[in-house]
NULOKOL-722705 format. One record per residue (C-alpha): x, y, z; residue in one letter; residue number from 1. Coordinates in nm, 2 decimals, m for minus. Example, Ala and Ser with C-alpha at 12.3 -4.5 7.8 and 13.67 -1.06 7.14 Angstrom:
1.23 m0.45 0.78 A 1
1.37 m0.11 0.71 S 2
END
This chain:
m0.58 0.66 0.10 X 1
m0.21 0.65 0.11 X 2
m0.05 0.94 0.32 X 3
0.26 0.98 0.08 X 4
0.11 1.24 m0.13 X 5
0.09 1.46 0.19 X 6
0.47 1.42 0.26 X 7
0.60 1.73 0.44 X 8
0.26 1.82 0.60 X 9
0.20 1.73 0.97 X 10
0.03 1.40 1.03 X 11
m0.28 1.56 1.19 X 12
m0.33 1.79 0.90 X 13
m0.30 1.49 0.65 X 14
m0.54 1.28 0.85 X 15
m0.78 1.56 0.86 X 16
m0.77 1.61 0.49 X 17
m0.81 1.25 0.40 X 18
m1.11 1.22 0.64 X 19
m1.27 1.54 0.50 X 20
m1.24 1.41 0.15 X 21
m1.44 1.10 0.27 X 22
m1.19 0.82 0.32 X 23
m1.23 0.59 0.62 X 24
m0.88 0.48 0.63 X 25
m0.53 0.59 0.59 X 26
m0.22 0.39 0.46 X 27
0.10 0.49 0.58 X 28
0.44 0.51 0.41 X 29
0.69 0.44 0.71 X 30
0.95 0.70 0.55 X 31
0.71 0.98 0.61 X 32
0.73 0.92 0.99 X 33
1.09 0.84 1.03 X 34
1.40 0.72 0.83 X 35
1.41 0.41 1.05 X 36
1.09 0.25 1.21 X 37
1.28 0.16 1.52 X 38
1.36 0.53 1.59 X 39
0.98 0.62 1.64 X 40
0.93 0.61 2.02 X 41
0.65 0.44 2.19 X 42
0.50 0.81 2.28 X 43
0.52 0.88 1.91 X 44
0.35 0.56 1.81 X 45
0.06 0.63 2.05 X 46
0.02 0.99 1.92 X 47
m0.02 0.89 1.56 X 48
m0.27 0.61 1.66 X 49
m0.45 0.87 1.87 X 50
m0.46 1.14 1.58 X 51
m0.60 0.88 1.34 X 52
m0.87 0.78 1.59 X 53
m0.96 1.15 1.66 X 54
m1.00 1.22 1.29 X 55
m1.22 0.91 1.25 X 56
m0.97 0.73 1.02 X 57
m0.90 0.35 1.07 X 58
m0.52 0.24 1.01 X 59
m0.52 0.02 0.70 X 60
m0.14 m0.06 0.71 X 61
0.20 0.03 0.58 X 62
0.34 0.03 0.23 X 63
0.67 0.15 0.06 X 64
0.83 m0.06 0.33 X 65
1.20 m0.02 0.24 X 66
1.23 0.34 0.07 X 67
1.44 0.41 0.39 X 68
1.69 0.36 0.51 X 69
1.87 0.35 0.19 X 70
2.06 0.03 0.06 X 71
1.86 m0.24 0.21 X 72
1.77 m0.54 m0.01 X 73
1.60 m0.87 0.10 X 74
1.70 m1.09 m0.20 X 75
2.08 m0.99 m0.22 X 76
2.33 m1.28 m0.19 X 77
2.51 m1.06 0.09 X 78
2.40 m1.25 0.39 X 79
2.47 m0.96 0.63 X 80
2.29 m0.71 0.42 X 81
1.99 m0.94 0.40 X 82
1.98 m0.99 0.77 X 83
1.98 m0.60 0.81 X 84
1.71 m0.58 0.57 X 85
1.48 m0.84 0.73 X 86
1.56 m0.70 1.08 X 87
1.41 m0.35 0.93 X 88
1.10 m0.56 0.84 X 89
1.07 m0.69 1.18 X 90
1.09 m0.34 1.31 X 91
0.82 m0.26 1.06 X 92
0.61 m0.54 1.18 X 93
0.62 m0.40 1.55 X 94
0.54 m0.05 1.41 X 95
0.24 m0.17 1.21 X 96
0.11 m0.34 1.54 X 97
0.16 m0.03 1.73 X 98
m0.02 0.19 1.50 X 99
m0.35 m0.02 1.51 X 100
m0.53 m0.37 1.47 X 101
m0.53 m0.57 1.15 X 102
m0.30 m0.32 0.95 X 103
m0.15 m0.50 0.62 X 104
0.20 m0.45 0.51 X 105
0.22 m0.39 0.14 X 106
0.57 m0.51 0.02 X 107
0.62 m0.28 m0.26 X 108
0.96 m0.11 m0.28 X 109
1.06 m0.29 m0.59 X 110
1.41 m0.19 m0.60 X 111
1.47 m0.34 m0.27 X 112
1.32 m0.72 m0.36 X 113
1.40 m0.74 m0.72 X 114
1.67 m0.98 m0.84 X 115
2.04 m0.86 m0.75 X 116
2.28 m0.78 m1.04 X 117
2.36 m1.11 m1.21 X 118
2.13 m1.30 m0.99 X 119
1.86 m1.54 m1.14 X 120
1.50 m1.49 m1.06 X 121
1.52 m1.86 m0.89 X 122
1.81 m1.75 m0.66 X 123
1.63 m1.45 m0.55 X 124
1.31 m1.64 m0.48 X 125
1.50 m1.88 m0.27 X 126
1.65 m1.59 m0.08 X 127
1.31 m1.43 m0.02 X 128
1.08 m1.73 0.03 X 129
1.29 m1.89 0.29 X 130
1.24 m1.59 0.52 X 131
0.86 m1.61 0.50 X 132
0.68 m1.95 0.52 X 133
0.36 m1.80 0.68 X 134
0.00 m1.83 0.57 X 135
m0.05 m1.47 0.66 X 136
0.16 m1.36 0.34 X 137
m0.08 m1.32 0.05 X 138
m0.09 m1.11 m0.25 X 139
m0.26 m0.78 m0.37 X 140
m0.39 m0.61 m0.68 X 141
m0.27 m0.28 m0.81 X 142
m0.41 m0.13 m1.14 X 143
m0.10 0.05 m1.22 X 144
0.12 m0.24 m1.17 X 145
m0.09 m0.47 m1.37 X 146
m0.05 m0.28 m1.68 X 147
0.14 m0.56 m1.86 X 148
m0.09 m0.83 m1.78 X 149
m0.26 m1.00 m2.07 X 150
m0.59 m1.10 m1.92 X 151
m0.86 m0.83 m1.84 X 152
m0.82 m0.70 m1.48 X 153
m1.14 m0.81 m1.35 X 154
m1.06 m1.15 m1.47 X 155
m0.75 m1.16 m1.29 X 156
m0.89 m1.05 m0.98 X 157
m1.17 m1.29 m1.01 X 158
m0.92 m1.58 m1.07 X 159
m0.67 m1.50 m0.78 X 160
m0.93 m1.36 m0.55 X 161
m0.88 m1.62 m0.26 X 162
m0.53 m1.48 m0.22 X 163
m0.59 m1.12 m0.27 X 164
m0.57 m0.93 0.06 X 165
m0.53 m0.57 m0.05 X 166
m0.65 m0.35 m0.36 X 167
m0.46 m0.02 m0.47 X 168
m0.64 0.19 m0.72 X 169
m0.47 0.44 m0.97 X 170
m0.47 0.49 m1.33 X 171
m0.27 0.27 m1.57 X 172
0.00 0.55 m1.60 X 173
0.01 0.61 m1.21 X 174
m0.21 0.92 m1.19 X 175
m0.48 0.95 m0.93 X 176
m0.82 0.78 m1.03 X 177
m1.03 0.99 m1.27 X 178
m0.74 1.15 m1.43 X 179
m0.72 0.90 m1.73 X 180
m0.99 0.67 m1.88 X 181
m0.93 0.35 m1.68 X 182
m1.27 0.18 m1.64 X 183
m1.28 0.08 m1.25 X 184
m1.63 m0.08 m1.29 X 185
m1.55 m0.43 m1.38 X 186
m1.27 m0.48 m1.10 X 187
m1.50 m0.31 m0.84 X 188
m1.81 m0.56 m0.97 X 189
m1.58 m0.85 m0.87 X 190
m1.49 m0.74 m0.56 X 191
m1.85 m0.67 m0.47 X 192
m1.99 m0.99 m0.60 X 193
m1.71 m1.18 m0.42 X 194
m1.77 m0.99 m0.09 X 195
m1.43 m0.85 m0.07 X 196
m1.37 m0.74 0.29 X 197
m1.02 m0.57 0.26 X 198
m0.91 m0.22 0.17 X 199
m0.94 m0.05 m0.15 X 200
m0.68 0.22 m0.12 X 201
m0.58 0.49 m0.34 X 202
m0.22 0.48 m0.43 X 203
m0.13 0.75 m0.67 X 204
0.23 0.82 m0.82 X 205
0.19 1.19 m0.96 X 206
0.13 1.42 m0.69 X 207
0.15 1.74 m0.91 X 208
m0.22 1.82 m0.87 X 209
m0.18 1.84 m0.49 X 210
m0.29 1.60 m0.22 X 211
m0.61 1.77 m0.15 X 212
m0.73 1.78 m0.50 X 213
m0.63 1.42 m0.59 X 214
m0.79 1.28 m0.27 X 215
m1.11 1.44 m0.34 X 216
m1.12 1.38 m0.73 X 217
m1.03 1.01 m0.69 X 218
m1.31 0.92 m0.42 X 219
m1.57 1.12 m0.63 X 220
m1.47 0.93 m0.92 X 221
m1.48 0.57 m0.77 X 222
m1.79 0.66 m0.59 X 223
m1.95 0.74 m0.94 X 224
m1.83 0.40 m1.06 X 225
m1.96 0.22 m0.78 X 226
m2.30 0.39 m0.81 X 227
m2.34 0.24 m1.17 X 228
m2.27 m0.14 m1.04 X 229
m2.54 m0.37 m1.04 X 230
m2.71 m0.42 m0.73 X 231
END
């Protein structure tokens, strides 16, 4: 589960709540720890890692990578701004490694990676892809952000399974799992059939029910769906 819903609460408290709800991992939004990842000291990183371990949680990775500091953008034609933005990403890579092994980095933050005003998609892609060039960069599936897809979600997951490294679950409108009528079973069935070994992480966008409630209700809903899958 992503920790963003718990923003403002002590890290140990959010870890305790996530684990007590039944989750096995925590996905961290860096801005909930500090505005700048480089400002998180080595001692603080060890403390966060120790807290996760003490609560029985694995570190799944980071997401919402560029919410803070404000103003960053990785596809901008402004070379200096782009360089600062990629330096921020490098600092996050170090943070991710320090928080635990095998953590993924979910490159969300759409306003910081979309096309710049007046920029073509091709130009933005050139600015972005030039900085990557690594087989470690793959893709993910997110229920909410696949709302405009024309193909059934299960078919999409099956088709692109070989490059899907992470999965976010939520309702189509961004609420937590079970708050709407999305049928998770087809996607979960594909993941089971294809022996998916990555994380399925709750990423709700509507926090009004409260973190504790949406954590419990989502997991119970997903467990119910999993129980109905063919063995």
